[in-house]
C-alpha positions as CSV (number, residue, x, y, z in Angstrom):
1,M,33.6,7.2,28.3
2,T,34.7,10.6,27.1
3,L,33.7,11.4,23.4
4,R,37.0,13.1,22.4
5,R,37.9,14.6,18.9
6,G,38.2,12.9,16.1
7,L,36.0,9.8,17.8
8,T,32.8,9.0,15.1
9,V,29.9,7.8,16.3
10,A,26.8,6.0,14.4
11,I,23.5,6.0,15.8
12,T,20.0,4.2,13.7
13,V,16.5,5.6,15.2
14,I,13.6,3.8,14.0
15,A,10.0,5.3,14.0
16,A,7.6,2.3,12.6
17,A,4.1,3.8,11.8
18,S,1.4,3.0,13.5
19,I,-1.5,0.4,12.2
20,G,-5.0,1.2,14.2
21,A,-5.6,3.3,17.6
22,A,-3.1,4.3,19.5
23,P,-3.7,3.0,22.8
24,A,-5.3,5.1,25.6
25,A,-2.0,5.3,27.6
26,A,0.4,6.7,24.9
27,T,-0.2,10.2,25.5
28,P,2.6,12.2,23.7
29,T,4.9,13.7,26.0
30,P,7.0,17.4,24.9
31,S,9.8,15.4,24.0
32,D,7.6,13.0,21.7
33,T,5.6,15.9,19.6
34,Q,6.4,18.7,17.3
35,P,3.2,20.4,16.6
36,P,3.0,21.2,13.8
37,F,5.0,18.1,12.3
38,A,7.0,18.7,9.7
39,S,7.4,16.6,6.6
40,G,10.9,16.0,4.7
41,S,12.7,19.3,5.7
42,G,16.2,19.8,6.3
43,S,19.1,22.1,7.6
44,V,22.1,22.1,8.9
45,G,21.0,24.4,11.8
46,R,19.5,27.8,13.0
47,A,20.1,30.2,16.7
48,E,18.8,32.6,18.0
49,G,18.9,34.5,21.3
50,F,20.4,37.6,23.5
51,I,23.7,37.9,24.6
52,N,26.1,40.9,25.9
53,G,23.3,43.1,24.8
54,R,23.4,42.0,21.7
55,S,20.4,39.8,20.1
56,F,20.7,37.1,16.8
57,A,18.8,34.9,14.7
58,I,20.3,32.7,12.3
59,Q,17.4,31.2,9.9
60,P,17.9,27.8,9.3
61,L,20.7,27.4,7.1
62,A,21.1,25.1,3.9
63,E,17.0,24.9,4.3
64,C,15.3,22.0,1.6
65,R,11.5,20.7,2.0
66,V,10.2,17.6,-0.3
67,G,8.3,19.2,-3.1
68,F,9.2,22.6,-2.6
69,Q,13.4,23.3,-2.2
70,R,15.6,19.8,-3.5
71,S,18.7,21.3,-1.6
72,G,20.1,23.8,0.1
73,Q,24.3,24.9,1.0
74,T,25.6,27.3,3.0
75,F,29.3,28.7,3.5
76,G,28.8,29.7,7.5
77,V,27.7,32.1,9.6
78,Q,29.8,33.6,12.5
79,V,28.5,36.2,15.2
80,G,31.4,37.7,17.0
81,N,33.0,35.4,18.9
82,I,30.1,34.2,20.3
83,F,29.1,31.1,17.7
84,G,29.6,30.1,14.4
85,F,28.3,27.4,11.9
86,G,31.3,26.0,9.1
87,R,30.5,25.1,5.3
88,G,27.0,22.8,5.3
89,E,24.3,21.8,2.8
90,S,21.2,19.7,2.3
91,R,19.5,17.3,-0.1
92,C,15.4,16.4,0.2
93,E,13.9,13.7,-2.3
94,G,10.4,12.5,-2.2
95,G,7.7,10.9,-4.0
96,F,5.6,8.1,-4.3
97,G,4.8,8.0,-0.8
98,R,8.7,8.4,-0.6
99,Q,10.7,10.6,1.5
100,S,14.7,10.9,2.1
101,V,16.5,13.6,3.7
102,E,20.3,14.3,4.2
103,V,22.3,17.1,5.8
104,R,25.9,17.7,5.9
105,G,27.8,19.9,7.8
106,T,31.0,21.6,9.5
107,N,32.9,23.8,12.2
108,F,29.9,24.4,14.7
109,R,31.9,26.5,17.7
110,L,29.9,28.0,20.2
111,G,32.9,30.2,22.4
112,S,33.5,30.2,26.3
113,W,30.7,32.2,28.2
114,D,33.1,34.1,30.6
115,Q,30.0,36.5,31.7
116,W,28.5,33.6,33.5
117,G,31.6,32.7,35.0
118,G,32.0,29.4,32.8
119,R,34.6,27.6,31.5
120,A,33.3,25.5,29.1
121,R,33.0,25.5,25.2
122,V,31.5,23.3,22.3
123,Q,32.5,22.7,19.1
124,L,31.8,20.1,16.2
125,Q,34.2,19.1,13.9
126,D,31.9,17.7,11.3
127,F,28.5,15.8,11.1
128,S,25.9,14.4,8.8
129,L,22.3,13.4,9.6
130,S,19.5,11.8,7.2
131,C,16.0,10.1,7.3
132,E,14.1,8.2,4.9
133,S,10.2,6.8,5.2
134,D,8.1,4.8,3.5
135,R,4.8,2.7,4.2
136,R,6.9,1.1,6.7
137,G,7.4,4.2,8.5
138,S,10.6,6.4,9.0
139,R,14.5,5.7,9.7
140,T,16.9,7.6,11.0
141,S,20.8,7.8,11.1
142,F,23.7,10.4,11.8
143,R,27.6,10.6,12.5
144,L,29.4,13.0,14.2
145,S,33.3,13.6,14.8
146,G,35.2,16.0,16.2
147,L,33.0,16.5,19.5
148,F,33.9,18.6,21.9
149,L,32.0,19.7,25.1
150,D,32.9,20.5,29.1
151,R,36.1,18.4,29.8
152,W,34.1,17.2,32.3
153,V,31.0,15.8,30.3
154,Q,31.2,12.2,30.1
155,I,29.6,10.7,26.5
156,P,28.9,7.1,26.1
157,R,29.6,5.4,22.7
158,Q,26.0,4.9,21.9
159,V,24.2,7.7,22.1
160,P,20.2,7.2,23.0
161,P,17.4,9.4,22.2
162,N,17.2,12.7,23.7
163,Y,20.7,12.2,25.9
164,T,20.6,15.2,28.1
165,V,24.0,17.1,29.3
166,W,24.3,20.2,31.8
167,L,27.3,22.0,31.7
168,R,28.1,24.3,35.1
169,N,30.0,26.9,35.6
170,Q,33.3,27.0,38.7
171,R,30.4,27.4,41.2
172,G,28.2,24.7,39.8
173,V,25.3,26.2,38.6
174,P,23.8,25.2,35.5
175,V,24.7,27.5,32.5
176,A,23.7,25.4,29.6
177,K,21.4,22.2,28.2
178,V,22.6,20.0,25.9
179,V,20.3,17.6,24.0
180,L,22.1,15.0,21.6
181,N,20.4,12.6,19.5
182,E,17.2,14.9,20.0
183,V,14.2,12.8,18.3
184,M,10.7,14.0,18.2
185,R,7.8,11.4,17.0
186,S,4.9,12.8,15.1
187,W,1.4,13.0,16.6
188,P,-0.9,11.1,15.8
189,P,1.4,8.4,15.1
190,T,1.8,8.0,11.4
191,G,5.4,6.7,11.1
192,G,6.9,10.6,11.1
193,V,10.2,11.5,12.6
194,S,12.1,14.3,13.6
195,V,15.7,14.5,15.0
196,N,17.9,17.2,16.0
197,L,21.9,16.0,16.1
198,M,22.4,18.7,18.9
199,H,20.3,20.8,20.7
200,I,21.5,23.7,22.8
201,W,19.9,26.2,25.5
202,L,22.2,28.7,27.1
203,L,20.5,29.1,30.3
204,P,20.3,33.3,32.1
205,T,22.1,33.6,35.3
206,A,21.9,36.5,37.3
207,P,23.2,39.1,37.4
208,T,23.1,38.5,33.6
209,V,20.0,38.3,31.0
210,N,22.2,36.3,28.5
211,R,20.1,33.4,27.0
212,G,20.3,31.6,23.5
213,E,19.2,28.7,21.4
214,F,20.9,26.4,18.8
215,V,20.0,23.5,17.1
216,I,22.5,21.9,15.0
217,G,21.8,19.8,12.0
218,S,18.1,18.6,11.7
219,V,16.1,16.3,9.6
220,S,12.4,15.6,9.3
221,C,10.7,12.4,7.2
222,S,7.2,11.1,7.6
223,P,5.2,8.5,5.2
224,R,2.0,10.5,4.8
225,R,1.6,11.5,0.8
């Protein structure tokens, strides 16, 4: 089923704390790790890349960190007609072995990339993303509405972890990779978890050298003190 504007999705992911040694076969993969693992943090998003001869770098917006910065706020940022983040905020709280992080954002937009011969745009009207942790482990959830990808893309109502979509140009060549509900667990397995609501890579295609990376909504929690 196509995920259309205005449809709301809510997802919960649980990462239980491990007890004892991990099995020998539990070798981490790139999607399961984030070295070094960031404990108790959140941001509305970040971006960096090189498009149409112009480089850009947006540091984490409205960033918060447990024990350092309790909250963050952004009025949004716009880079020409390439992309933009809307207003957003974050909140980080922790103490006595517990952490909670919440991020809210609005109006992310990534314009069409005609320079690739593409047709797609990415829009997200609003979203919220949160995590919490205690001695039992970590739990995360997110909610989004107004998501639009390429009109040919099918998104399930229940988005599984690390759900990957490829956006293609009119010749069928991939021009962007989109990962929804990107989940990364701590390693060694201490029960920590990080989630990116949406992670986008713009892929260089000949003859251009355009490229970019966008993270929309990010939270991280760990039961470690």
